[in-house]
Each structure stands twice: as structure tokens, then as C-alpha cells.
ZAKERO-573879 format. One record per residue (C-alpha): z, x, y. Coordinates in Angstrom, 2 decimals. Each point is the difference from the previous one (the first is absolute). Example, Ala and Ser with C-alpha at 12.3 -4.5 7.8 and 13.67 -1.06 7.14 Angstrom:
2
+---------+---------+---------+
!      zz !      xx !      yy !
+---------+---------+---------+
!    7.80 !   12.30 !   -4.50 !
!   -0.66 !    1.37 !    3.44 !
+---------+---------+---------+
This chain:
92
+---------+---------+---------+
!      zz !      xx !      yy !
+---------+---------+---------+
!   -5.62 !   14.60 !    5.12 !
!    3.32 !   -1.79 !    0.40 !
!    0.37 !   -2.48 !    2.83 !
!    2.93 !    0.24 !    2.39 !
!    2.29 !   -2.92 !    0.77 !
!   -1.59 !   -0.24 !    3.45 !
!   -3.50 !   -0.15 !   -1.47 !
!    1.04 !   -2.67 !   -2.47 !
!    1.69 !   -2.10 !    2.70 !
!   -3.10 !    0.26 !    2.18 !
!   -2.27 !   -0.95 !   -2.90 !
!    2.26 !   -2.90 !   -1.06 !
!    0.20 !   -1.44 !    3.52 !
!   -3.77 !    0.19 !    0.42 !
!   -0.63 !   -1.48 !   -3.45 !
!    2.46 !   -2.87 !    0.56 !
!   -1.54 !   -0.80 !    3.40 !
!   -3.49 !   -0.03 !   -1.49 !
!    1.14 !   -2.72 !   -2.44 !
!    2.01 !   -2.01 !    2.53 !
!    3.28 !    1.12 !   -1.58 !
!    3.04 !    1.93 !    1.16 !
!    2.34 !    2.51 !   -1.57 !
!    3.46 !   -1.08 !   -1.09 !
!    2.17 !   -1.03 !    2.94 !
!    2.83 !    1.99 !   -1.65 !
!   -0.61 !    3.49 !    1.43 !
!    2.43 !    1.63 !   -2.44 !
!   -1.93 !   -1.49 !   -2.93 !
!   -3.35 !    0.95 !    1.53 !
!    1.21 !    3.60 !    0.38 !
!    1.16 !    0.07 !   -3.64 !
!   -3.40 !   -1.20 !   -1.26 !
!   -1.82 !    2.52 !    2.21 !
!    2.25 !    2.81 !   -1.30 !
!   -0.78 !   -1.08 !   -3.57 !
!   -3.74 !   -0.08 !    0.68 !
!    0.16 !    3.46 !    1.62 !
!    2.05 !    1.38 !   -2.90 !
!   -2.51 !   -1.35 !   -2.52 !
!   -2.89 !    1.36 !    2.06 !
!    1.60 !    3.45 !   -0.03 !
!    1.09 !   -0.07 !   -3.65 !
!   -3.00 !   -1.73 !   -1.60 !
!   -2.76 !    0.31 !    2.58 !
!   -0.29 !   -3.78 !    0.45 !
!    1.81 !   -2.63 !    2.06 !
!    1.45 !   -1.73 !   -3.09 !
!    2.09 !   -3.07 !    0.76 !
!    3.66 !    1.05 !   -0.14 !
!    0.94 !   -3.48 !   -1.23 !
!   -2.06 !    0.20 !   -3.18 !
!    0.31 !    2.27 !   -3.02 !
!   -2.80 !    2.50 !   -0.60 !
!   -1.28 !    0.09 !   -3.56 !
!   -1.16 !    3.60 !    0.24 !
!   -3.56 !   -1.08 !   -0.79 !
!   -1.98 !    0.80 !    3.15 !
!   -2.61 !   -2.67 !   -0.73 !
!    2.58 !   -2.77 !   -0.50 !
!    2.11 !    1.21 !    2.91 !
!   -2.92 !   -0.42 !    2.43 !
!    1.10 !   -3.66 !    0.12 !
!    3.28 !    0.95 !    1.67 !
!   -1.34 !    2.28 !    2.74 !
!    1.09 !   -1.59 !    3.26 !
!   -1.40 !   -2.40 !    0.91 !
!    0.22 !   -1.01 !   -3.65 !
!   -2.48 !   -2.34 !   -1.60 !
!    2.66 !   -2.75 !   -0.16 !
!    1.06 !   -0.15 !    3.64 !
!   -2.53 !   -2.54 !    1.30 !
!    0.94 !   -2.57 !   -2.65 !
!    3.71 !    0.69 !    0.57 !
!   -0.36 !   -0.57 !    3.74 !
!   -1.91 !   -3.23 !   -0.62 !
!    2.69 !   -1.23 !   -2.41 !
!    3.26 !    1.34 !    1.47 !
!   -0.88 !    1.14 !    3.50 !
!    0.76 !    3.64 !   -0.81 !
!   -0.84 !    2.61 !   -2.58 !
!    2.39 !    0.99 !   -2.81 !
!    1.22 !    2.94 !    2.07 !
!    0.77 !   -2.27 !    2.97 !
!   -2.11 !    2.43 !    2.02 !
!   -2.92 !   -2.17 !    1.14 !
!    0.75 !   -3.50 !    1.31 !
!   -2.03 !   -2.98 !    1.04 !
!    1.57 !   -0.83 !    3.40 !
!   -0.31 !   -3.72 !   -0.76 !
!    2.65 !    0.45 !   -2.71 !
!    2.54 !    1.72 !    2.25 !
+---------+---------+---------+
């Protein structure tokens, strides 16, 4: 079942808090990422990262379901994920 934008925002806020992170301070950008996640949830049945290209192979594409398997390393290295969705507040 597709997730709504409200459900995704609620999930993302809770997830970020549980890790000690925050969502992007740019609300317009945050809304765009949430819209992309909701669109992918509706279209493909998964919360695929809107900032990465799906291969079409469901097994390979599991790696880019938000939160993707790369985000923790990206936050450790750059202070934010590729999508600029999750941020380590120490990097702001």
C-alpha cells in the first residue's frame, strides 16, 4: 500500500530523531524529497530514493529504498545523505 506524504514525513522525522539526526533545514527541499518518496511508493510500491536511479531489478533496487543502505556512511562522511534529506546536526 502506498504511503502518503504525511506518513512519510512522520516516519522520516521519527527515524531521524532515533539516529540523532534532523531533516534538511530547507523545507522546500524536504517537501520535494517527501513528494518523490510518496510518488515512488505509489508507483512502485516501495519508498525508493528519488535522488537515485532505479535499475528495474527489484533485488538490486532494495539498496535504494529509503533509508538507503548508503545513508549512514554518507552522513558520517559528509554530514548528510546524497538526497540532502537526513542531516547530522553537527554539520549544520
